C-alpha positions in Angstrom: 97.4 78.4 93.8 94.0 79.8 92.6 92.7 78.1 89.3 89.2 79.8 89.3 90.3 83.4 88.2 87.4 85.0 86.2 88.4 85.0 82.5 86.6 88.4 82.2 88.7 90.0 84.9 91.8 88.9 83.2 90.5 90.1 79.7 89.5 93.4 81.3 92.7 93.8 83.1 94.8 92.9 79.8 92.8 95.3 77.7 93.2 98.2 80.0 97.0 97.4 80.5 97.5 97.1 76.8 95.6 100.4 76.3 97.5 102.5 78.9 100.8 100.6 78.4 101.0 101.4 74.7 99.7 105.1 75.4 102.6 105.6 77.9 105.4 103.3 76.7 105.4 101.3 80.1 104.1 97.9 78.9 101.1 97.7 81.2 102.9 95.6 83.9 102.2 98.4 86.5 98.5 97.3 86.2 98.7 93.6 85.5 101.1 92.7 88.6 99.0 94.4 91.2 95.7 93.1 89.9 97.0 89.5 89.6 98.4 89.5 93.2 95.0 90.9 94.6 93.3 87.9 92.8 95.6 85.6 94.7 98.5 84.7 92.5 102.0 84.7 94.2 104.0 87.6 93.1 106.5 85.7 91.0 103.8 84.0 89.1 102.1 87.4 88.6 105.4 88.8 87.4 106.1 86.0 84.9 102.6 86.4 83.4 103.1 90.0 83.2 106.2 89.8 81.3 104.9 87.4 78.7 101.8 89.6 78.0 104.1 92.8 77.7 105.9 91.0 74.9 102.6 91.0 73.0 101.9 94.7 74.0 105.4 95.9 73.0 105.3 94.1 69.7 101.9 95.5 68.9 102.7 99.1 69.8 106.1 99.2 68.2 104.7 98.1 64.9 102.4 101.0 65.0 105.0 103.5 66.2 107.6 102.5 63.7 105.2 102.9 60.9 104.6 106.4 62.1 108.4 107.3 62.5 108.0 107.8 66.2 110.5 105.3 67.3 114.2 106.4 67.6 115.7 103.0 66.6 119.3 104.1 67.0 118.8 105.3 70.5 116.7 102.1 71.3 119.5 99.8 70.0 122.0 101.7 72.0 120.2 101.4 75.2 119.5 97.8 74.6 123.2 96.9 75.1 122.7 97.6 78.9 119.0 96.7 79.3 119.6 92.9 78.4 122.2 92.3 81.1 120.0 94.1 83.6 117.0 92.1 82.6 118.9 88.8 83.3 120.2 90.2 86.6 116.7 91.2 87.7 115.0 88.0 87.0 117.6 86.1 89.0 117.3 88.4 91.9 113.5 88.4 91.9 113.5 84.4 92.1 115.3 84.6 95.4 113.5 87.5 97.1 110.6 86.9 99.6 107.1 87.8 98.1 106.2 90.4 100.7 109.5 92.4 100.2 109.2 92.2 96.5 105.6 93.7 96.7 106.4 96.6 98.9 109.6 97.4 96.8 107.4 97.4 93.8 104.9 99.8 95.4 107.7 102.2 96.5 109.4 102.2 93.1 106.0 103.3 91.4 105.4 106.0 93.9 109.0 107.4 93.2 108.6 107.4 89.4 105.2 109.1 89.7 106.6 112.0 91.7 109.6 112.4 89.3 107.4 112.4 86.2 105.0 115.0 87.6 105.2 118.3 85.5 106.4 120.5 88.3 106.8 124.3 87.7 110.5 124.9 87.2 112.4 128.2 87.9 112.7 130.4 84.9 116.3 130.9 83.7 117.5 134.3 82.9 118.7 135.2 79.1 122.3 134.7 80.2 121.7 131.4 81.9 119.7 130.1 78.9 122.5 131.1 76.6 125.2 129.6 78.8 123.3 126.3 78.9 122.8 126.3 75.1 126.7 126.7 74.5 127.2 123.8 77.0 124.6 121.5 75.4 126.0 122.2 71.9 129.6 121.4 73.0 128.6 118.1 74.8 126.2 117.0 72.1 128.6 117.0 69.1 129.9 113.5 69.7 126.6 111.9 69.7 124.5 113.9 67.3 123.9 110.7 65.2 121.2 109.8 67.8 119.1 112.9 67.1 115.6 112.4 65.6 112.4 114.0 64.3 108.7 113.0 63.8 105.5 114.5 62.7 103.1 115.2 65.6 99.4 115.3 64.4 98.2 116.8 67.7 100.1 120.0 66.9 100.4 119.6 63.0 104.1 120.1 62.8 107.5 118.3 62.5 109.2 117.9 65.8 113.0 117.7 65.7 115.0 116.9 68.8 118.5 116.4 70.1 119.3 113.4 72.4 121.4 114.4 75.5 123.4 112.4 78.1 123.7 108.9 76.3 126.0 107.8 78.9 123.5 108.5 81.8 120.9 106.7 79.6 123.2 103.5 79.4 123.8 103.3 83.0 120.1 103.9 84.0 119.1 101.5 81.2 120.9 98.6 83.0 118.8 99.4 86.2 115.6 99.6 84.0 116.3 96.1 82.9 116.7 94.9 86.5 113.6 96.6 87.5 111.9 95.1 84.5 112.4 91.5 85.3 112.3 92.0 89.1 108.7 93.5 88.9 107.3 92.3 85.7 106.6 95.9 84.4 108.9 96.0 81.3 111.2 98.7 82.5 109.3 101.5 81.0 108.7 103.3 84.2 112.5 103.8 84.3 113.0 104.3 80.6 110.3 107.0 80.1 111.4 109.3 82.9 115.0 108.9 82.1 114.7 109.6 78.2 112.2 112.4 78.7 113.6 114.3 81.7 117.4 113.5 81.5 118.0 112.7 77.8 115.5 115.5 76.6 113.7 113.2 74.2 110.0 114.5 73.6 107.3 112.4 75.3 105.9 110.8 72.2 109.4 109.7 70.9 110.2 108.6 74.4 107.0 106.4 74.6 107.6 104.9 71.2 111.3 104.2 71.8 110.5 102.6 75.2 108.0 100.3 73.6 110.9 99.1 71.4 113.0 98.6 74.5 110.3 96.6 76.2 110.7 93.9 73.5 114.3 93.3 74.5 113.8 93.3 78.3 110.6 91.4 78.5 111.6 88.6 76.2 114.9 88.2 78.1 113.1 88.2 81.5 110.3 86.2 80.6 112.5 83.3 79.4 114.1 83.0 82.9 110.7 83.1 84.7 109.5 80.1 82.3 112.6 78.2 83.1 111.9 78.5 86.8 108.2 77.4 86.3 106.6 80.8 87.1 104.2 80.3 84.2 100.4 79.8 84.2 98.9 79.3 80.7 95.4 79.7 81.8 96.4 83.2 82.9 98.7 84.4 80.2 96.4 83.2 77.3 93.6 85.6 78.0 96.0 88.4 79.0 97.9 88.2 75.8 94.8 88.3 73.6 93.3 91.3 75.4 96.6 93.0 75.6 97.0 92.9 71.9 93.5 94.6 71.3 94.2 97.2 73.9 97.8 98.0 72.6 96.5 98.5 69.1 94.0 101.1 70.3 96.4 102.7 72.8 99.2 103.3 70.3 96.9 105.1 68.0 95.5 107.3 70.7 99.0 108.2 71.9 100.1 109.7 68.6 97.1 112.0 68.7 97.3 113.1 72.4 98.9 116.1 73.8 102.3 115.3 75.5 101.2 116.9 78.9 98.1 114.8 79.0 100.1 111.6 78.7 102.4 112.6 81.5 99.5 113.4 83.9 97.8 110.2 83.1 101.2 108.4 83.6 101.8 109.8 87.0 98.1 109.3 88.4 98.3 105.7 87.5 101.6 105.2 89.1 100.5 106.7 92.4 97.2 104.4 92.3 99.1 101.2 91.6 101.8 102.2 94.2 99.1 102.5 97.0 97.6 99.2 95.9 100.9 97.3 96.1 101.8 98.8 99.3 98.6 97.8 101.0 98.9 94.3 99.6 102.6 94.0 100.9 101.7 95.2 104.4 98.8 92.7 104.4 101.2 89.9 103.5 103.4 90.9 106.6 100.3 90.7 108.8 100.0 94.5 109.3 
């Protein structure tokens, strides 16, 4: 177990992870876990350290987002009912998996999410198709209209109102988001963000803010199990948490002033980069 990890590398990683994690609603674990494993930490210790630092990230960003009325608290509380059981299951699974398998699975997951989030050009619907889809959406939406929300977007200087679609799909996928969160130490945001934005039709900024709120429930749950199993290194988590706090404060303020498409592109690019890093690390652990 390495004990001579450079504190400046940890601080820099925490700041960058806090900054990007708060901007994108993903917690920053997608950066912390790969860097810690490259520095020589076993992946279970890297995941445990990441989860604890993400609690700091999520709490910091959520405070800013709630003050700016970006967080959909009703939706967040609903999805938390399945996220928490998933987080418990994920932590238990990860504790028993071999490190190389866990590493490669993490890399593949990041690559899949990056592909799904890219803003691909979609086929234009005809007028009749648009009207038909609108009628179907209104009919299915009536039972859960209480989840709808709105917020002021300073980037376009207007009030954005939106409807939440497919809450049942969100509840199912949130369970798997909780599993992924605790298995890989990434907070579950890489599942929550695509699902809320693409499937549930929540705007990117509200998605990022609500995902940050969800990170609190999943990371606190998962981190307790990792601490119980001994996967905690105070000399790693201390510098990470302090620098994550600073980065998250800045990232959450940048996010509310950025254009949505910019946030999506940044999200996808970093997912691809981290996926390549983790895949190479996992293959090396297998001796390839």
